[in-house]
Every structure is written in C-alpha cells, then in structure tokens.
N, C-alpha and C positions, 0 to 999 in steps of 0.2 A: 605713627607717632614715634618720636625719639625718646628713648628710655634711658634715664640716668641710673645705672646699675649700682647696687650697694654690695659691700662684701658679705660673704656668707658666714665668716667667723670673726669674732671680736679680737682686738689686738692682744688682749690678755692671754688668749690661747697660745699665741706665738711666744709670749714672754715665759709662759710656763714651760714650753718645750725647751727654750734656751736654758732656763734654770735647771731643768733635769739633766741636760747635757753637761753643764758646768759641775753639777754635783758628782756625776760619774767621773768627770775629769779629776776632781779633787780626791775621790776615793781610789781611783785606779792609776792615774798618771802621776800624781804627786809622789806616792811612795817610790815609784820607779825613778823619778827625777832625783829624789833625795839619796837613794841607794847609790847612785852614780858618784856621789861625792866621797865615799869611803874607799880608801886605798888598801889593798891586800898586801901585807909584808910578811917576811919569815920571822921566826922567833928570835933568831940571832940579831936582827935589826932592832927588835924590841929591847933585848938585853943591852945592846950597844948604846941605845938612846938613854936607857936607865943609868948606865955607868957614867955617861957624859952629862947626866942631869938635864936632858932635853925633853923630858916628859911633862905634860901639862896636867891633864885629867886622865884618870885610869878607871875603867869599870870592868871587873871580872865577871863574866857571865858563865856560871857553872853549868847551867842547863844546856846552853848552846855550845859549851866547850870552846869558848873563844874569849879573847880580851880585846876590848875597844879602848883606844887611847888617842890623845891628841899631842901635838908638839907644844913647846913652851908658850908659843903665842896663840894657841887655840885657833890656828888658821887652817889646819888640815886634820882629818880624822883617819886613823889607821885601824886595821883589824888583823889579828894574828891568831893562830891556833894555840891552845894551852898544852904545855908540856909538864911532865912530873918535875916539880921544882919546890922542895920544902922551904927554901930560903927566899921564895918570891916576895912574901910580905915584908921581910926585913930589907930586901933589895929595893923595893918600891919606896919604903920609908926613908932609906938613905939617899934616894935620888931626889927627894923633895916633891914627888908627885902628889896630886890631890886625888883622894878616893871619892867617887860619886855613887850615890845610891840609886840613881836613875840613869836611863839611857843618855848617853852623851849627845848633845846637839849635833846633828849631822851637817849643819850648814850655819852660816852666820845668821844672827837674829834678823838683820835687815833683809837678807835674801829670802829667808823663810817667810817674813811678813809680806814681801812683795809677791812671792809666788802663791801664797795661801790666800791672801785677801785682795790685794790691789789688782792682780792680773785677772781673776775671775770677774771682778766688778767692771773692769774696763771692757773685757770681752762681752759681758752681758749688756752693757750700755751700747756698745758699737753695733752688735747684732740687733738689739731692740730698735735702735734708731734706723737701721737699714730696713727692717721690716716695716716700721712705721711709715717711712717715706714711700716704700713700694706700695703698701696698701693704700696710702693716701692718694697716690697717683692713679691707682685702679678704681678707687671709689669716687673720686671727684671732689673730695672735701674731708675735713677732719671729723665732722659730726657723725659720719657713717661708721667710724671706728669705735664708737663708744659702746660699752656693754649694755645690753637691754634696749638698743634702738629698734625702731619698728621695721626697718628694712623694706619699707614700702617702695614700690616702683613709682617714680615720678615721671609723668609724661608732659612734655612741653609742646607748644604749638608747632605743627608741621604741615607742610603743603600736601603730604601724602597721608594715607590712612583711610579708615572706614568712615563714611558719612551716612546720614539718614537715607540718602538715595540708594545706598547699597544694601539696605535692609528692607525686605518686602514681606507682605503677608501679615504684618502686625501693626495695622494702622492705629488702633486704639492706644497701644503702648507707645508708639512713636509720638502720638499727640500729647500724651502726658509728659514725656521727656522733652519734647520740643518746647513746651511751656517753661520747663526749668532752664533750658538754654537761653530762651528769650528773656527770662528774668535776670540771668547773669549778665546779659548784654545790655538790657534796658531796665534797670531796677526802678528808675524814676516813675514810670507810668504805673507800676504796681503800688509803690509807696504813696503815690498821690491819692489813690483810692483807699489806702489803708490795708491792702492785701499783703499777706506774708506767705512766702513760699514754704512748702512742707520741709521739715527738718530731715526727714528720711523717706526714701522711696524704696519699697520692697518689690523686687521682680520675682514672681513665682510662676512655675510652670514645669512641664515635663522636661527631661533631658533632651537637648538637641533642638529646642525651639528658638534659640537665639538670644537668651538672656545676657550672656557675656558679650555677644556681638552688639546688642543695643547699648551696653555700657561703653564699648569701644567707639560706637557712633557718637555718643555724647562727648567723649574725649575728642573726637575729630571735629565736632561742631563748635565746642565751647572754646572761648579765648581765655580760659582761666587754667591754673594748674590742676592736674588730675592725678590723684593718688590712687594706686591700685594695689590691693593686697588680698591674699586668700585667708579664709577663716582659720585654716589649720596652721598658718604661720604664726599665729598668736600663742598657740599651745606649746609650752616648754616643759622640760623635765623639772625645773626648779619652780617652786611656788612663788608667785609674785612677778615673774618675768613677763608673763602675758599682759598683766595689768600695766607694767612699765612700758611695754610696747604700745599699748593703747594710748597712754598718756603722751608718749613721744609723738605718735602719729597725729593726734589732735593738736599738739603743740606746733608741729610743723605746719599743719593745715591752717591754724589760726594766724600764724605769721604770714601766710600767703593768701589769706582770705581776700576776696571771695574765691572759693575753690570747691572742687568735688572730690569726695572720698568714696571709692568703690571697694566693697568687701565681698568677694565671691565665696559661695558656699558658707554663708554666715551661720548655718545650723551647727557648724563645728564648735562654735563658742556660745551660741545663743539658745541651747536646749533648755527646757524647763528645769527649774530648780525643784527637785522633788523632796529635799530634806533628808535624804538617806545618810546614814552614818558613814558608809563607805563611798560617799560621793567624791567627785573630782574637785578638790579644793582649788586647783589651779584654774580650771575652766570657769568655775563660779566666780572667782575673784576677777578674772578677765571680763566676764559678763557684767559684773557689778561696776567695774570701771567704765565699761562701754555705756552702761545706762547713765552713769553720772556725767560723762562727757557729752552725751547727746542732749540730756535735759536735766541738769543738776542745778546746784545753787548758782554757779557762774553762768552768765549769758553766753550762748554759743551761736553767735551771729556770723553769717557769711560762709558757713561750712555746711554743704548739703551732702548727706550721706546716701549713697546708692548701695543696695545689697541684693544678692541673688540667692535663691534657694529652691530646691524642688521638694522640700519637706516643711511647708509652712506650719503644719499642725504640731510640729515638735518644738516650735519656738516659744520662749518664755512670754507670758502675757504682758509683763512689764516692758518687754522690748517692742511689742507690736501695738501698744496703746497709742492713742493720739498724743502728739507732743514729742514722740520719738519717731516711729515709722508712721507718719500721718497718712500715707497713701500706699495702697497695695495695687500693683499693676500686674494683672494676669497676662502671661505670655503663653497662650494655649497653642494647641496644634492648629495649623492653618486650615481654613475652609477651602472650597474648590477654587474660588477666585484667588485666594492667597497662595495656594499651591502653584497656580499658573504663573503668578507674578514672580514667585521665588525661582521657578524653573527658568523664566526669562532672564532674571538677574544673573544666575549662575551660567546660563548659556552664552552670556556676553564674553566669557573667557575662552570659549571654544568656537570652532567653525561649524555652523549648522547648515544642513542642506535645505532646499526650498520645500521639501515635502513634509517637514516637521510640523505637527499639530500639537502645540503645547496644551490646548484644552483637553484633548483626548488623553494625553499622558497624565495630566492632573487628575482626571477621573479615574484612571487606572491605579494611581498612587494614593488612593483614599486612605486617610489615617497616617500618612507619612509626615515626619517632622522636617524642619528646614534642613537639618544635617543629613537626613536620609535622602532628601531631594537633591542636595549637592552631591551626594555619593552616587545617585542615579545618573546625573549628568556626567560625572567623571568616569563611571563605568562605561557609559556609551562612547565617550571619547577614546577610552582604551580599546574598546572593541573595534572601533573604526581604524585605529592604528594597526591592530592585529590583522585586520582584513586588507590592509594596504590602501585604505581610502583616505582622502584628505579632508573630508567633512563628515559630520554625524548625520545619519538618516533616521527616519521614523522607526525603522526596524531595530536600529541600535538602541534607541531609547526604550522601546517595548521589551527587548531582550534584557536590558539592564534592570528594568523593574523586576523581571523574573529572577534575575541574579540576586537582587537584594531580598526578595521574598523567599525564594526556595534554594538559592545557591547556584553554582555553575553546573552545567551538564556533565554527568559522569561518563567519560569516554570509554572507560574500561568495564563498566557495568553492563553485562550481557544477560538479559533475562531469558529463561527457557521459553519455549513456545507456549506451554501451558500457563506459565506465570504472566507472559505478555497478554494472553487472551483474558486472564482474570482481571488484570489491571485495566484493560480496555473496557470491559463490562463495568468495572467498578466506577471508573470516571464517567462513562456515559450514564450510569445510574444516577450520579449526582446531577449531571446536566439535564437529564430528561425529567427528573422530579422537579427541578427548579423551573424548567420551561413550562411544565404543565400546571404550575401554580401561578395565579394571577399576581401575587404580591412579591414574587421573587425577582431578583435582579437578573437582567439578560446575561447570557453566556458570552464571554469575550474570546476565550481560547481554551482548548482542551488538549492535553499532551500526556503521553505515556513514556516520555523520556526521563530516565532517572536523574535526580539532582543530588548535589553534594550534601544537602540538608538531611538526606535520608528518604525523601519522598520519591516513590516510584512513578508518580504522575500526579497531576492536579488539574482542577477545573477552575478557571479564573472567571469570576463574575464581577461586572462593573455596573455601579449605579448610574442612572442617567443624570441625576442631579444630587445636590447635597441634602441629606436627611438628618434632622436633629431629633426626631421622635420616631419610635417604633411601636406599632399597635400590637395587641396580643396575638392577632391573627398572623401578622408578619413574623413575629418571633417563632410561633408554632410552625409556620411554613419553613423558616430557616432551620429549625430542628429536623423537620422532615427531610429537607435537602441534605443535611449532614448524615442522615441515616440511609440515604439513597444508595450509596456505594455498597454497604453491607447487604441491603435489600436486593440489589442486583445479583450479588453472589449467591444469595439464597434461592432466588427465583430461577436462575440459569443453571447453577452447578449443584444446588442442594446442599452445600456446605459453606463454611465461613473460613476466612483467613485472618492473619494478624494485620492486614493492611489498613483496617479501619480504626486503629488505636487512637490516632489524633482526632478523627471524627467523633468517636465516643467521648473523648475528653471535652471537646467543645460543646457537644450536644448536652452533656450532663451539666456543665458549667452554666450554660444559657438557661436550661430548665430550672436549675436551682435558683438562679437570680430572679426568674419570674415569680417564684413562690416566696422567697425570703426578702427580696429588696424592692421588687416592682409592684407588690400587692395584687398580683394577678391570680390569686387563689381564692376560690369561693369559701373555703373553710376558714382561712386566716384573715380574709378581707384586707384591710389596709394596715396591718400590723407588721412592723419591721422586725424580722427575725435575725437579721444579719447586719453588721456594721462594716463600712468600708474604711480602711486606713491606707495611708500612703497612696493616695489617688494618682499622684504623678509618678510613682515608682512601681507600676504593676498592679496596684489596687488590691492589696491583701485584704481578706475578709475574715471575720470572726463571728461565730454564732453567739447570740445573746438570749438563749432560751433554755428551758429545762430539757433533760434527757428524753422525757416522754414526747415533748414537742419535736425534738430532733428526729425521733423515730417516725413521727407523722410526716415530717418534711421529706424524709427519705422515701417513704411509701408514695407520696405524691409525685416526687421526681421520677421514680421508676414508672409509675402509671403514665405520666406525661410522655416520657420517651418511648414507652411501648406503644402508646396510641399513635404517635407520629411515625414510628417505625412501621406499624401495620398499614398506615396510610400510604407510605412510600412503596411498600410491597404491592398494594392494590393498584397504584398508578402504573407501576412497571408491568404488572400482569395484564392490565388493560391495553398497554402499548407494547406488548412483547415483540411484535413484528418490527416496529421502529427501533426497539432496543437492539435486536439482533443486527439490523441493517446498519445502524450507526456504529455499533461496536466493531463490526467487520471493517467498515471504512476507516475507523480510527486505528484498528490493528494494522492495516496496510500502510496508512499515511504516517502514523505515530504522533503527528501534531495537526490539528485542524482548527480553523477559525470559527468564530460564532456565526458568520454568514454561511459557511459550509454546513454547519450543524443545523441551522434553521431551514436552509433550502431542502435538505434531506428530510427533515421532520415534517415539513408541510408539502412535500412532493406527493 
C-alpha cells in the first residue's frame, strides 16, 4: 500500500524555536550593535567642543568614571574619561549643553525601532514561512500541520500489498473480514435485506498470530480509504490532546466514508475505567471521545473500525458492548492444517527442495504461531546459504525448528566425559519412559549437543495428530515422562544433578493445573482454586482460596509428582538393559532419530 506520511511535530514547535533564537538575539546581539555607535575621544576634544558650544546632551556617569555626550545635532555619541575639573559644571553651563538624567540614546530613535522591533518580526515571519512550506511539502497538505491532528497513516489503493491469499491458517477470521470487504464493495445487497455491518470488529489473539497482517490484507482488498494508527499514538502529555486526535481521525474518516479505521493495540487507550483518584485523565478522556465517536448522539455511518489487542479482558465494557465493537474475531494459534498452509505460504519466498514434507514440519512445530513459522522458514533458508546450497532441504527445516525451540548449537561447549554420560542417560530416561507408556507421543529425535538456550540436550516428541483434549491419564504420563531424566540419574548413578531444573518446573506446573484448574482432584472435585489471566500473554494464574486450602493443594501436588516419579523409576529399573544400551549408543552418536531409538528398543 502507498502511505501518505504525516509530520511528527506540529508547526508551532518550529515557531517556538525561532522565537527563542530571536529573544537571544535581542538580549545578546542588540547591546553589542548599539555599543558600536559610541565613539571614544580624549578629554581635550570634549573641552574643545564645550568651548565651541558644539555639545548637545551631556551625562556625567560618576560610578563608571566617564562622560557621555552628543554633538549639537544629536547625530553622534561620544565617550571620554573623567578628569579632576572643579569648573566642569560651570563650563558645561556656559556651553549651552543639556544635562540628562538618563543614559543618552545611543542611536537614532528610528534605527533603534527598526533593529529592536521590525527586524525580529521580519526574521520571525520569513523563517516561519520557510518552515511552513518545507513541512507542507513533506506532509502532502496543510491539514497535517495543525496542532492536535491524528497523524493517522492513510493507505490508498495499490496494485501491490498483502491480500487475503497471502494470509493462511485463519479461515474463520478471514471469513468475517471478507464479509466486511464485500459490504464495502456491494452495500446494496445488504441494505436490500436490511442488514447493517458491524460498527467495530475486534481482533484478539496471542502475539504473532497475524492480527495486524489481517488488517493489512483488508487494506489490500478494499477499494476504500484505510486509516491506520496505534493506540499509543493517542496518548499525549497534555490532557485533551488524545481526545482531539480521536475527533480529527473520525472527522477525516467521515469525509472519506465509506472507509476503514484500524487501531492497533487498542488496549493502550481502552483499559477499564476503575475510578481511581490517581487515574490517567488523558487516557480516560481519549477513551470517552472514542466511545462517543463510535456510537454517540451523532450517526456514524460509513466508518468501520478495526482494532487489535492481545489483552481483551482489560478493555472497558462500554467499548466492547454491541453497538461499538459488535463482533469479536479470535485469531488463535493455528492448528495442524493451518500450520502447514502457513509454511507453504512463506515457502513461496524461498527455493525449496523436492524432499520437503511440510506436513511433518507442521507436526514438529506444534504450538507455533504464524510469526514463529515464518521465522522457521527464514532460519532454514539461512542455513542453506551457510552450507553453500541453492535450495532448502528437509534437514534444514528440521534443524531450524530446533534453533527456534532450543537455540543454536554451542560450538565451544565441551562436556567432560562424565557429564556427557550423565546427559545421555538423562535424555534416554525421558525417551524410554515416554515410549513405555501407551499415551505418550512418539519420540522424534534425541540429542546431547548443547544449545545456546542453556539446554545440554533434549528429547523431541511429536504428536501424530492434533489434540484438543487431554485426559487425566495422559497428563499423569506426561508428568512421569518429565521426571524420567532425574529418575535415570538416580537408577544409574545413585545421585542427582542440576540438569532437571526445567523438567521439575514443568512437572510442578502441570500437576498444579490438574488440581486447581482442571478439577482432577478427588478431594476438591470440580472447584476452581485458581484463575487464569492474560491468557494470550503467557497465562498468569492467581490462587483464589484460603491459606489452609493452599497448603492442601501443595501437599497434593507433591504427592502427585512423587507418585509419577516413582513410576518412572520403576519403568527404568524394569528396562535397565535397554536403558544402558540406548544411552551408550547416544553417547557415541550424540544425536539419534526416533527410528534408531525404536529399532534398538524393540531389537
């Protein structure tokens, strides 16, 4: 899309700068200019002019020990030093000079007026006009120069840009937005039935899922003006400026209706008004103005508002009610089919080899967002260039997934022989416990090559298909798998290391969720002990129960983890021979595939 850029600073900013420069000129340069008009003469010249009656005005400055005087016509100013002269007063009286109680004018009144007033005004006007024309040229019009303008980016129709075909994996969201574009193109068929388009559409979802990209696709598909602005751009230091920007934005939009207005990260101005004394008056005034513009006393027809946020729970209820944001469009993490389509879309930008299986890559990248999938494709292309190849292979894509998950391989990290053996048993412990449980995902790859994320090794498990539900048995098996690494250390070496810190954290988090959120505790039944907030930003949790209940929860979490830990130890003891054989093979090879693992296990 072609963007018409607006200036970042209003014209008044430059006028203030020019005014400050002129004030400095008046205070510093003007005294210097006036001092140049005074001529220094000796005392004899002063006496001679007095005798010849050529003096005009005379001022005796005792403190400065000098005499200022003018000629008869007051066209020149002279200065001389004072000498001991008791007859000075009589001599000046005889000469007909005029005594002045103030400092003698150092220049003519006309010249003083021109330099003091007319010259600064002329300079101020010339520089201001120059700045105005220059800013007008850069901004593309005079309206952008006004103080309090919205500074929204205006996109016009372009042959290039993102279309709906360039956005994959979000079919439901595209369907909702395609309806908006169709209404703008053919409003007649909707009005014939009496249907009205939503005034506002709110795109919600985790970061990186393509909310802004969908808005860009709407701009690429629609043949109407498209205004784009971030929520933080409304917030100003001065109270009332944000509301003025909202008014100006909707004024421009109504003039060009039908049109679309997109506000990214709307939670910057749309947070709930909690009525606190120390609240942000500027943000609340901006929100109030936005509420009025969307659905106030005046009819707001022809302007459709798009907004994106990953914190929908923080928005004010007056903003999300029907009549303002009538439709909420979830833009969630893509499923298996969506991930495959996204990979294919981004793969169009690179050269791909014939051996690439996007379905397998999509299964390995479970839980990845659209932005992460694009990064995986780019990392694979960079790896192909580093290896001197002209196309991307399957191995490049699989390695790029590992780079995104665990970081690059650490080339300078050299483990001691004993550490390498411990890491090998640790990872095989995870894989063996997972393989011996019927509900665990199959092992894809095992490696003991250190990564930049800090991992000394890892076991990659890949689900065969997409799962939306997990049973209690599956979660317990997953906890047992997480404890398998520590259990292998205990069974083989009789001691433990710090390598299981991440496993412990994940196992504890999963066990706690079973009891507090999933209702999988016999003691608490279906009572929610924990609430989830910011589900799209990491999912922070907070307990909502008494201290006594929290202690009971802690005891149940410990008991659950201990039970699964013992289960993992028992599995490894029963399969000690395979544990030693697999660990030795991994120790020698450093990286093995799931096929190699299963062939040794069932041999």
